[in-house]
C-alpha positions as CSV (number, residue, x, y, z in Angstrom):
1,M,3.5,144.3,108.3
2,A,0.3,142.9,107.0
3,S,-1.1,139.8,108.4
4,R,-4.2,137.7,108.7
5,F,-5.6,139.2,111.9
6,D,-9.5,139.2,111.9
7,P,-10.7,142.6,112.6
8,K,-13.8,140.9,114.2
9,L,-11.7,139.4,116.8
10,G,-10.1,142.7,117.5
11,W,-12.9,144.7,118.7
12,P,-14.3,141.9,121.2
13,V,-11.0,141.1,122.9
14,S,-10.3,144.7,123.3
15,C,-13.8,145.2,124.7
16,F,-13.3,142.6,127.2
17,F,-10.1,144.0,128.7
18,L,-11.8,147.3,128.9
19,L,-14.4,145.4,131.5
20,F,-11.3,145.5,134.0
21,A,-11.7,149.4,134.0
22,V,-15.2,149.2,135.4
23,P,-14.5,148.8,139.3
24,S,-12.0,152.1,138.8
25,L,-14.5,154.0,137.0
26,L,-17.1,153.2,139.6
27,G,-14.9,154.4,142.1
28,L,-14.0,157.4,140.2
29,M,-17.7,158.4,140.5
30,S,-18.1,158.2,144.1
31,S,-14.6,159.7,144.9
32,G,-16.2,163.0,146.2
33,M,-14.6,164.8,143.2
34,P,-16.4,167.8,141.6
35,T,-19.1,166.7,139.2
36,W,-17.6,168.6,136.2
37,Q,-14.5,166.9,136.8
38,I,-15.8,163.6,137.0
39,S,-18.0,163.9,133.8
40,I,-14.9,165.3,131.9
41,G,-12.8,162.3,133.1
42,L,-15.6,159.6,132.1
43,V,-16.2,161.2,128.4
44,G,-12.1,161.6,128.4
45,F,-11.9,157.9,129.1
46,A,-14.7,156.9,126.8
47,G,-12.7,158.7,123.8
48,Y,-9.7,157.0,124.9
49,A,-11.2,153.4,125.3
50,A,-12.6,153.9,121.6
51,L,-8.9,155.0,120.3
52,Y,-7.7,151.6,122.3
53,V,-10.4,149.6,120.5
54,V,-9.7,151.0,116.9
55,A,-5.9,150.7,117.5
56,S,-6.5,147.0,118.6
57,T,-8.6,146.1,115.5
58,R,-6.5,148.4,112.9
59,M,-3.0,148.2,113.8
60,W,-1.9,145.3,111.9
61,F,-3.1,147.0,108.5
62,M,-1.5,150.5,109.4
63,G,1.5,151.8,107.9
64,L,4.5,153.0,110.4
65,R,3.7,156.6,110.2
66,A,-0.4,155.9,111.3
67,K,1.1,153.6,114.2
68,L,3.1,156.4,115.6
69,A,0.5,158.8,115.2
70,M,-1.9,156.4,117.2
71,T,1.0,156.4,119.6
72,V,0.8,159.8,120.4
73,A,-2.7,159.8,120.8
74,L,-2.4,156.6,123.1
75,L,-0.3,158.4,125.3
76,V,-1.4,161.8,125.4
77,L,-4.8,161.0,126.1
78,P,-4.2,159.1,129.3
79,T,-1.6,161.7,130.5
80,A,-4.6,164.5,130.4
81,L,-6.9,162.2,132.3
82,V,-4.2,161.3,134.6
83,S,-3.5,165.1,135.2
84,L,-7.1,165.9,135.8
85,L,-8.0,163.1,137.9
86,G,-4.8,162.6,139.7
87,L,-2.4,159.9,140.0
88,G,-4.5,157.4,141.5
89,S,-5.7,157.1,137.8
90,S,-2.4,156.3,136.4
91,W,-3.6,152.7,135.8
92,M,-5.3,154.3,132.7
93,F,-1.9,154.0,130.8
94,V,-2.1,150.4,130.7
95,Y,-4.2,150.5,127.7
96,G,-2.2,152.5,125.6
97,L,1.2,150.9,126.6
98,S,-0.3,147.5,125.9
99,V,-1.2,148.4,122.4
100,I,2.1,150.0,122.0
101,A,4.0,146.9,122.9
102,I,2.4,144.7,120.2
103,M,1.6,147.4,117.5
104,L,5.4,148.9,117.4
105,P,8.5,147.2,116.3
106,T,10.6,146.1,119.1
107,A,13.0,148.8,119.2
108,L,10.5,151.5,118.8
109,A,8.3,150.1,121.3
110,F,10.9,149.8,124.1
111,A,11.9,153.6,123.2
112,I,8.6,155.1,123.9
113,G,7.5,152.3,126.4
114,I,10.6,152.3,128.8
115,P,11.0,156.1,129.2
116,T,7.1,156.5,129.9
117,L,7.3,153.9,132.4
118,A,10.2,155.4,133.8
119,A,8.7,159.2,133.8
120,I,5.5,157.7,135.6
121,A,7.8,156.1,138.3
122,V,9.5,159.2,138.7
123,V,6.0,161.2,139.2
124,I,4.3,158.6,141.6
125,I,7.7,158.2,143.8
126,A,7.6,162.3,144.0
127,Q,4.5,162.5,144.8
128,M,2.7,159.5,146.3
129,G,5.8,157.4,147.7
130,L,6.6,153.8,147.0
131,S,3.2,152.3,148.0
132,L,1.7,153.4,144.5
133,L,4.8,152.5,142.5
134,L,4.7,149.0,144.2
135,S,1.1,148.6,142.9
136,D,0.0,150.3,140.1
137,W,3.0,151.0,138.3
138,V,4.2,147.3,138.8
139,V,1.1,146.6,137.1
140,L,1.6,148.6,133.9
141,A,5.4,147.6,133.9
142,S,4.1,143.6,133.8
143,V,1.3,144.4,131.0
144,F,3.7,146.2,129.0
145,A,6.3,143.2,129.0
146,A,3.5,140.6,128.8
147,T,2.0,142.4,125.7
148,W,5.4,142.7,124.1
149,F,6.0,139.0,124.2
150,M,2.5,138.2,123.1
151,G,3.0,140.4,120.2
152,R,6.3,138.7,119.3
153,L,4.2,135.3,119.3
154,M,1.7,136.4,117.3
155,R,4.1,137.5,114.8
156,A,6.1,134.5,114.9
157,N,2.7,132.5,114.3
158,Y,1.8,134.8,111.1
159,A,5.2,134.1,109.9
160,L,5.0,130.5,109.9
161,E,1.3,130.6,108.4
162,S,3.2,132.7,105.6
163,A,5.7,130.2,105.3
164,Q,3.6,127.4,105.3
165,E,1.3,128.9,102.4
166,E,4.5,129.7,100.4
167,I,5.8,126.0,100.7
168,A,2.1,124.8,99.7
169,R,2.4,127.4,96.4
170,L,5.6,126.1,95.6
171,A,4.9,122.5,96.2
172,A,1.6,123.0,93.9
173,A,3.9,124.5,91.3
174,E,6.3,122.0,91.4
175,E,3.8,119.4,91.0
176,R,2.2,121.5,87.8
177,A,5.7,121.3,86.3
178,R,6.2,117.7,86.9
179,L,3.0,116.9,85.6
180,A,3.8,119.0,82.5
181,E,6.7,117.4,82.2
182,E,5.2,113.8,82.4
183,L,2.8,114.5,80.0
184,R,5.0,115.8,77.2
185,D,7.3,112.9,77.9
186,D,4.5,110.4,77.6
187,L,2.4,112.2,74.9
188,G,5.7,113.3,72.9
189,R,6.6,109.4,72.1
190,S,3.1,108.3,71.7
191,L,1.9,110.8,69.3
192,A,5.3,110.9,67.2
193,A,4.7,107.0,67.0
194,I,0.9,107.6,65.8
195,T,2.0,110.2,63.3
196,A,4.7,108.1,61.7
197,R,2.4,105.1,61.4
198,A,-0.6,107.4,60.5
199,G,1.6,108.7,57.5
200,A,2.4,105.1,56.6
201,V,-1.2,104.1,56.3
202,C,-2.1,107.2,54.5
203,A,0.9,106.2,52.0
204,E,-0.4,102.9,51.6
205,L,-4.2,104.5,51.0
206,E,-2.8,106.4,48.3
207,R,-1.4,103.6,46.5
208,G,-4.6,101.8,46.7
209,G,-4.3,99.4,49.6
210,T,-4.2,99.1,53.3
211,S,-5.3,96.6,56.0
212,V,-7.3,96.9,58.9
213,A,-4.3,95.6,61.0
214,H,-2.2,98.9,60.2
215,V,-5.2,101.0,61.3
216,R,-5.5,98.7,64.5
217,E,-2.0,99.6,65.4
218,V,-2.5,103.2,65.2
219,E,-5.8,102.8,67.1
220,D,-3.6,100.7,70.0
221,L,-1.3,103.6,70.2
222,A,-3.7,106.0,70.8
223,R,-5.2,103.9,73.4
224,E,-1.8,103.3,75.0
225,A,-1.4,107.3,74.9
226,V,-4.7,107.6,76.9
227,T,-3.7,105.4,79.3
228,Q,-0.4,106.9,80.0
229,V,-2.1,110.3,80.2
230,R,-4.7,109.1,82.7
231,A,-2.0,107.2,84.9
232,T,0.1,110.5,84.9
233,V,-2.7,112.4,86.0
234,S,-3.7,110.3,88.8
235,G,-0.3,110.2,90.2
236,Y,0.3,106.9,89.7
237,R,2.9,106.3,86.8
238,T,6.4,105.8,87.6
239,A,9.2,105.4,85.1
240,S,10.2,101.7,84.7
241,L,13.2,100.9,82.4
242,A,11.9,97.7,81.6
243,A,8.4,99.1,80.6
244,E,10.0,102.0,78.7
245,V,12.0,99.2,76.9
246,V,8.6,97.5,75.6
247,G,7.2,100.8,75.1
248,A,10.1,101.9,72.8
249,R,9.8,98.8,70.9
250,A,6.4,99.3,70.1
251,A,6.6,102.6,69.2
252,L,9.5,102.1,66.8
253,E,8.2,99.2,65.1
254,A,4.7,100.8,64.6
255,A,6.7,103.9,63.0
256,G,8.4,101.2,60.7
257,I,11.6,101.5,62.5
258,A,13.7,98.4,63.1
259,A,14.4,98.2,66.9
260,D,17.2,97.0,68.4
261,L,16.7,96.8,72.1
262,P,17.7,94.9,75.2
263,T,15.5,92.1,76.3
264,A,16.4,92.8,80.0
265,V,17.3,95.5,82.3
266,D,18.9,93.8,84.7
267,R,22.4,95.0,84.0
268,V,21.9,98.4,85.1
269,A,22.3,99.4,88.7
270,P,18.8,99.7,90.5
271,A,19.6,103.3,91.5
272,Y,20.1,104.5,87.9
273,R,17.1,102.9,86.4
274,E,14.6,105.4,86.8
275,A,16.7,108.2,85.2
276,F,17.7,105.8,82.4
277,A,13.8,105.1,81.7
278,Y,13.3,108.9,81.1
279,A,16.7,109.1,79.0
280,L,15.5,106.1,76.8
281,R,12.0,107.8,76.4
282,D,13.6,110.9,75.4
283,G,16.2,109.5,73.2
284,V,13.4,107.3,71.2
285,T,10.8,110.1,71.0
286,A,13.9,112.0,69.3
287,V,14.0,109.1,66.8
288,L,10.6,109.3,66.1
289,R,10.1,113.1,65.8
290,R,13.3,113.1,63.4
291,S,12.5,113.8,59.8
292,S,15.6,112.2,58.5
293,G,14.3,108.9,57.3
294,A,16.0,106.9,60.2
295,T,15.4,103.0,59.5
296,R,17.0,101.5,62.6
297,C,17.6,102.5,66.1
298,E,19.6,100.8,68.5
299,V,19.6,101.0,72.4
300,R,22.3,99.7,74.6
301,L,22.5,99.2,78.3
302,G,25.4,98.9,80.8
303,E,25.8,98.9,84.7
304,S,26.0,102.8,84.7
305,W,25.2,104.0,81.0
306,L,22.7,104.1,78.3
307,E,23.0,104.8,74.8
308,V,20.2,105.4,72.3
309,R,21.6,105.4,68.4
310,D,19.9,105.7,65.1
311,N,20.8,105.7,61.4
312,G,19.2,109.2,60.5
313,T,20.7,112.1,58.9
314,A,22.1,113.9,62.2
315,S,21.9,117.6,60.6
316,V,18.1,117.3,60.3
317,S,17.1,116.7,63.8
318,G,14.1,116.7,66.4
319,V,13.9,118.5,69.8
320,D,16.8,116.4,71.5
321,C,19.4,117.0,68.9
322,G,20.1,120.5,70.1
323,G,20.5,118.7,73.6
324,P,18.4,117.1,76.5
325,D,15.3,118.6,77.8
326,S,15.8,120.5,81.2
327,G,13.8,117.7,83.0
328,L,16.1,114.9,81.8
329,A,19.3,116.9,82.5
330,E,18.2,117.3,85.9
331,R,17.2,113.7,86.5
332,V,20.5,112.8,85.4
333,A,22.4,115.5,87.4
334,G,20.5,113.9,90.6
335,I,22.2,110.5,90.1
336,G,25.6,112.3,89.2
337,G,25.4,111.6,85.6
338,R,26.3,113.2,82.4
339,I,24.5,113.5,78.9
340,D,26.2,113.5,75.7
341,T,24.7,113.9,72.4
342,G,25.6,114.5,68.9
343,P,26.0,112.7,65.4
344,C,27.9,109.6,65.0
345,A,31.0,109.1,63.3
346,E,29.4,106.7,61.0
347,G,26.4,108.7,60.6
348,G,23.2,109.0,62.4
349,F,22.6,110.4,65.9
350,R,23.6,109.5,69.7
351,L,22.3,110.1,73.1
352,R,24.3,108.8,75.7
353,V,23.9,108.8,79.6
354,A,26.7,107.7,81.7
355,V,27.3,107.8,85.4
356,P,31.4,108.3,86.0
């Protein structure tokens, strides 16, 4: 698996562990072996050490085939060196086995590491007895186990970091979606009211007369829209049913639509007020957008229900006539409610939200 392992850390860490080989290499140089044998051993170990550093640095970025090829090299080189220098050099396997324990998946690491350790133990017992087994071999086995645990811990940390990044990404996406929905809801009603009132002002201008008060109404609606957007973007805006009633009354009256709204929202259960606020905003926005000549909008509230009605032509409708938007549907579902929309028997259109 790919990870965030920093290659800049791989080589100094592996080089640090190579320092533990210095005493053994100095002992090899003064062992009395032939010079050619010592020279080949030192050169061979230098190549083995370089391979160990490369493997430690690149292991997190290699595919399985490359890791298996690296594994073969990390076992063949120390085997050749031990064959050349004797079983007293079996400590060299520690570097290859430690990388294998971290680099490979658990099943493969054990399938390769355990037989290798067993083979080394058999050879040591056969040629050197138990003394070397209880010293060098125990170190090899202990390092293999310790590095395997370390590899699992590193992978767990990487998985946790990936999960945290994914959570942060999803949270950011959810916040963007929430912000977009809030802006759509806020601007939808405000712009619909501005459009309706501006149209009325234009009609008056065409007839040769209007008043500054009507233009001021359009300006006030625009200012309200700006304030709502700023509050939404700042994250301070929450849906208040009482505030939505006040805003709906102002928007409807500015559009020339008679507003029959409740004067208080105390009858509504507190747990339902926020969802009902969004439902009221959605319903009034639909009335303002609807090009069916609605002249009256009526809003009624109960403890667990809300209803928005108008007297327009339901066959010619705005956005909400085809059903509530997904954001409102989710909010209503969150309180266990349901939404009904459609034409009224006496004419007009109705949006009803109720919690059974």
